[in-house]
TORSE-462370 format. One line per 3 residues: number of its first residue (from 0); for each residue x, y, z of C-alpha. Coordinates in nm, 2 decimals, decimal comma, m for minus. Layout:
BEGIN
NUM	X Y Z; ... $
//
This chain:
BEGIN
0	m0,46 2,66 1,04; m0,23 2,88 0,82; m0,56 3,05 0,69 $
3	m0,71 3,05 1,06; m0,41 3,23 1,20; m0,46 3,53 0,97 $
6	m0,77 3,62 1,17; m0,54 3,61 1,49; m0,41 3,96 1,64 $
9	m0,13 4,09 1,47; 0,23 3,98 1,63; 0,09 3,65 1,72 $
12	0,01 3,50 1,36; 0,34 3,33 1,35; 0,59 3,36 1,06 $
15	0,43 3,42 0,75; 0,44 3,18 0,47; 0,72 3,31 0,19 $
18	0,74 3,15 m0,17; 1,03 3,20 m0,43; 1,01 3,06 m0,76 $
21	1,33 3,01 m0,95; 1,42 2,98 m1,33; 1,25 2,69 m1,49 $
24	1,48 2,37 m1,48; 1,48 2,14 m1,80; 1,47 1,80 m1,77 $
27	1,72 1,74 m2,05; 1,98 2,00 m1,84; 1,92 1,76 m1,53 $
30	2,00 1,47 m1,73; 2,29 1,59 m1,92; 2,47 1,72 m1,61 $
33	2,33 1,43 m1,36; 2,30 1,17 m1,58; 1,92 0,91 m1,57 $
36	2,03 0,84 m1,22; 1,69 0,99 m1,03; 1,86 0,99 m0,71 $
39	2,13 1,21 m0,87; 1,86 1,42 m1,06; 1,68 1,49 m0,72 $
42	2,00 1,62 m0,55; 2,05 1,86 m0,85; 1,71 1,95 m0,80 $
45	1,74 2,04 m0,41; 2,04 2,26 m0,48; 1,83 2,45 m0,66 $
48	1,60 2,48 m0,38; 1,84 2,54 m0,19; 1,95 2,85 m0,36 $
51	1,62 2,99 m0,33; 1,63 2,93 0,06; 1,97 3,09 0,12 $
54	1,79 3,41 m0,07; 1,50 3,41 0,12; 1,70 3,41 0,46 $
57	1,92 3,69 0,30; 1,60 3,92 0,22; 1,44 3,83 0,51 $
60	1,74 3,94 0,75; 1,76 4,24 0,52; 1,38 4,31 0,51 $
63	1,23 4,16 0,83; 0,86 4,18 0,85; 0,63 4,15 1,13 $
66	0,37 3,85 1,13 $
//
């Protein structure tokens, strides 16, 4: 479905897919920061993901692109 929309006329393709990559996370650092609790570690990872989302929203508002 995502690839199919590329053939629609410009302006009717929907929002483009945007991918951001952050610095690599080291398991040892996550364990040191959050202990060995899997839920705490996953919440720590999601904080990094949320930060990337915030960067994406800031970038998108500053540099809007049409779909």
